[in-house]
Every structure is written in C-alpha cells, then in structure tokens.
C-alpha positions in Angstrom: 83.1 83.8 108.1 83.6 87.5 108.9 79.9 88.4 108.5 80.6 91.6 106.5 77.5 93.9 106.3 78.7 96.9 104.4 81.6 99.2 103.6 82.0 101.5 106.6 84.7 104.0 105.7 88.1 104.6 104.1 91.1 106.5 105.5 93.7 108.0 103.2 97.1 109.6 103.8 97.7 112.8 101.8 100.8 114.7 100.8 98.8 117.9 101.1 95.8 117.2 103.3 94.3 120.7 102.9 94.3 120.3 99.1 92.8 116.8 99.3 90.1 118.0 101.6 89.2 121.0 99.4 89.0 118.6 96.4 86.7 116.2 98.3 84.4 119.2 99.2 84.5 121.3 96.0 84.7 118.6 93.4 83.5 115.2 94.9 80.8 117.1 96.8 81.2 115.5 100.3 80.2 117.2 103.5 83.0 118.1 106.0 81.8 116.9 109.4 84.8 117.9 111.5 88.5 118.2 111.9 90.3 116.5 114.9 94.0 116.4 115.4 94.7 116.9 111.7 92.2 114.3 110.6 89.3 115.5 108.4 86.0 113.5 108.5 83.8 113.7 105.5 80.5 112.0 104.5 78.1 111.5 101.7 75.0 110.3 103.6 73.5 110.0 107.1 76.5 108.2 108.6 79.0 109.9 110.9 81.7 109.7 108.2 82.7 107.5 105.3 86.1 109.2 104.4 88.9 110.4 106.6 91.8 112.3 105.1 95.1 113.0 107.0 98.5 114.4 106.4 100.8 111.4 105.7 102.1 108.8 103.4 99.7 108.8 100.3 100.1 105.0 100.2 98.7 104.7 103.7 95.2 103.4 103.0 92.7 101.8 105.4 89.4 100.2 104.5 86.7 99.4 107.1 83.8 97.0 106.9 80.8 96.9 109.3 79.7 93.7 111.0 76.3 93.4 112.7 77.3 93.7 116.4 79.9 93.1 119.0 79.3 89.3 119.1 79.8 89.1 115.4 83.1 91.1 115.8 84.3 88.6 118.4 83.4 85.7 116.1 85.3 87.4 113.3 88.4 87.7 115.5 88.2 83.9 116.2 87.8 83.1 112.5 90.7 85.2 111.5 93.0 83.8 114.1 92.0 80.3 113.3 93.2 80.9 109.7 96.5 82.3 110.9 95.8 86.0 110.6 97.5 88.5 113.0 94.6 90.4 114.5 94.8 93.6 116.7 91.9 94.6 118.9 91.7 98.4 119.2 91.5 100.2 122.5 88.7 102.5 123.7 90.5 105.6 122.5 90.8 104.3 118.9 87.1 103.2 118.9 86.1 106.6 120.2 88.1 108.4 117.5 86.5 106.1 114.8 83.0 106.6 116.3 82.5 102.8 116.6 81.7 100.5 119.5 84.4 97.9 118.6 87.2 97.6 116.1 89.8 95.0 115.0 92.6 95.3 112.5 94.3 92.8 110.2 95.9 92.7 106.7 94.6 90.7 103.8 97.1 88.5 101.8 98.2 91.4 99.6 98.8 93.5 102.7 95.8 95.8 102.5 95.1 97.3 105.9 91.5 96.2 106.9 89.4 97.2 109.8 86.2 95.5 111.0 83.9 97.7 113.1 80.7 97.2 115.1 78.0 99.7 115.6 79.5 102.7 113.6 77.7 105.9 114.5 75.0 107.4 112.4 74.3 111.1 112.5 70.9 112.6 113.4 71.7 115.6 111.4 70.8 115.6 107.7 73.7 115.3 105.3 74.2 118.5 103.3 76.4 117.7 100.3 78.7 120.6 99.5 77.5 120.7 95.8 74.6 119.2 93.8 76.5 116.0 92.9 73.5 113.8 93.5 75.5 111.4 95.8 73.3 109.0 97.8 76.0 106.8 99.5 79.5 105.5 99.7 78.9 102.2 97.9 82.0 100.1 97.1 85.7 100.1 96.6 88.4 98.6 94.4 91.3 97.0 96.3 94.8 96.4 94.9 95.7 92.7 94.8 99.1 91.2 94.1 97.4 87.8 93.3 93.6 88.2 92.6 93.0 84.4 92.6 94.6 84.0 96.0 92.8 87.1 97.4 89.5 85.9 96.0 89.8 82.7 98.0 90.5 84.8 101.1 87.6 87.1 100.7 85.2 84.3 99.8 86.3 81.5 102.2 87.1 83.7 105.2 85.3 86.9 104.4 82.1 85.3 103.2 81.8 87.3 100.0 80.4 85.8 96.9 81.7 86.2 93.3 79.3 88.1 91.0 81.5 88.3 87.9 85.2 88.2 86.9 87.1 90.3 84.4 90.2 88.2 83.7 91.3 87.1 87.1 89.8 90.2 88.8 86.7 89.2 90.9 83.8 91.5 91.7 82.5 90.4 95.1 79.2 91.0 96.8 78.4 90.9 100.5 74.7 91.7 100.0 72.4 92.0 97.0 74.4 94.8 95.4 76.4 93.4 92.5 79.7 94.2 94.2 81.0 96.0 97.3 84.6 94.8 96.8 86.5 94.5 93.6 90.1 93.1 93.4 92.4 94.4 90.7 95.9 93.4 89.9 98.6 95.6 91.3 102.2 95.4 92.7 101.4 97.1 96.0 98.5 97.2 98.5 96.1 100.1 98.6 92.7 101.4 97.4 92.3 101.2 93.7 89.2 103.4 93.6 86.4 104.7 95.7 82.8 104.5 94.5 79.9 106.8 95.3 76.4 106.1 94.0 74.5 109.0 92.5 70.7 109.3 92.1 70.5 109.5 88.3 72.2 109.4 84.9 71.8 113.1 84.9 74.1 113.4 87.9 76.8 111.4 86.2 76.6 113.6 83.1 76.4 116.9 85.0 79.6 116.0 86.8 81.3 115.0 83.5 80.5 118.4 82.0 81.7 120.1 85.2 85.0 118.1 85.3 85.9 118.3 81.6 88.1 121.4 81.9 89.1 121.2 85.6 89.5 117.6 86.8 91.3 114.7 85.1 88.9 112.1 83.8 90.2 108.6 84.1 87.4 106.6 82.5 84.0 107.3 81.1 81.3 108.2 80.9 80.3 104.6 80.2 78.3 101.6 81.2 79.9 98.6 82.9 79.3 95.3 81.2 79.3 93.5 84.6 77.0 95.5 86.9 75.2 97.5 84.3 76.0 100.7 86.1 76.6 104.0 84.3 79.9 105.4 85.5 82.4 108.2 85.6 85.9 107.8 87.1 88.0 110.9 87.9 91.4 111.6 89.6 91.9 113.6 92.8 95.1 114.6 94.5 97.8 111.9 95.0 96.2 110.0 92.1 93.2 108.9 94.1 90.5 107.5 91.8 86.9 108.4 92.6 83.9 106.9 90.8 80.3 108.1 90.5 77.9 105.4 89.2 74.2 104.9 88.9 72.0 101.9 88.3 74.2 99.1 89.7 72.7 95.7 89.3 71.2 93.7 92.1 71.5 89.9 92.6 68.5 88.7 94.6 68.5 85.0 93.8 71.7 83.5 95.2 70.8 80.0 94.1 70.4 80.8 90.4 73.2 83.3 89.9 76.3 82.1 88.0 79.4 84.3 87.9 80.2 85.3 84.3 83.8 85.3 83.0 84.7 88.4 81.0 88.0 88.6 79.2 90.5 91.2 80.3 89.9 93.7 77.4 88.4 97.2 77.4 84.9 96.1 76.2 84.6 94.0 79.4 84.8 97.3 81.4 82.6 99.5 79.2 79.9 98.5 76.7 79.8 102.0 75.2 83.5 101.8 74.1 85.2 104.1 76.7 88.8 103.1 77.3 90.1 103.1 80.9 93.3 104.9 82.0 93.4 103.3 85.4 95.9 100.8 86.8 94.3 97.4 87.1 91.8 98.1 84.3 94.3 98.1 81.5 
C-alpha cells in the first residue's frame, strides 16, 4: 500500500504558458506564488503550491500525492518495486524545486506520470485568491485511463484507495473520508482529465457561471453529481484543460457499511439536474 494522504499538486505543460497563467489567475482565481526558471507556481490555499504551469508539451501532465512522512515514502518505494513498477528517487535539487522533503516517480498502468512526496511545504503567508472565486482547496482530479478496470485494481490493491461508486467502468476512488480524490475515466492516452477546486458555497458556483457565460467555454453544468452529491461547474482553459468548481461533496465516514453503487454510463449518472457533459470520458 502506498499510504496516500491527499492530492499534493499537478504540473501541466502549456503551449503558451503566459496565457495559461493569466487564465489561472484571472478566471480560475488562483494566487501566483512565484516564477522560477519558466515555471509558474500557483495555489488556492495555505500550501506552497498546488498547480505548476510551464512552457512545454500540453500533454505533459504530472500528478503528485502526499504520503505521511519519509518512512512511508520508503515503504511506498518497496511496495511499488515489489509489484514490478519502475521507480525513480528524485535528487535533492528536484525536491528543493518541488518544495518537498522527498519525492519518487513512477507511472501507473495507463502511463500517467505520478509523483509521491513527503512533507510538502505549507506557507505561513495567508492565501490571497486573485478574485472572489470562493475556492477553499485543490480537492481532487480525474485521470485518463486506457483500461479503468485494470487501473482500478492498481489504485486499490497497490495504492490503497477504496471505491466509492462507479459510473460504467469508471471508478470514483477515495483515500480519506471525501467521496473521491481520484476518478478514472476512459481515454486513449494518459493525462489529467480534470482538476477540481472546492468552493465555499453554491453561490460561488453560480457567481462563476454567470461570470463565465460570455467569456469562458462551459464544459458541463451547473449541475449536481448523482454520485458525490456535489454541485458543480466544469469549464475549459487553454490547451483544453478542464477545471471544475464544486461544493458539498459527500463524505463516507463508515467504511464498514459503505457499498459502492453502480451507475450506468448515461448522462443522468453524472448530473441529476439534467445537464449534459461535453467532456471526454463523461460522454
């Protein structure tokens, strides 16, 4: 078991990094922490960063998860190698750049580039969102999967995640009480399918919808998920990156009594209000 604690950060290549950074600030509402060697570090809460944008291949995506400490990271390396995974241990310079104590890299069965990190930095300076988006945290992400059933086995048997619900073959996986922190959706290539930021209220979701209607492509919503119960809004950024705001995600406190539900792969399984998704993996 990898002992995943939380989503730590995501790193995205951009065809025009300045445009992507401006979108992340002006529209998503993130705070720009710094720029180093062409890498732009942004955040939505008290962490050092939870999104890094850089000039490069827009299909170059990295997802990082936090483990509890350095000993847990060493155990994760052992578990991954035992199951035949090719693991790379990062050097001190890479850890310093990521603002973490330790870091290892591997790829999941689809080929998604995954990092495990220990002791990621938290900032002592209050987060100042660039606009009143109501964001409270970087909460979860969707990952592309060339075989969701196979990848579900990887993330549950090795990663230690638990299935909350499924839509078709797509599992929604939790690593704590939150309904899901990882969602696997069918795709032909690896990469991040969407990035989720929690917001403080339904009002925040709707304020952004009205703001975006004439300036940002809406991909899905507003709506309410049948699985987690969260009220959501998905929208497109540069390079087709899908961002999601949501509020009211369900919690699963009783591990013994919870049974994953099986939803069919139809639009009503994604939204009980009747919104139709225009997102790969949701269709």
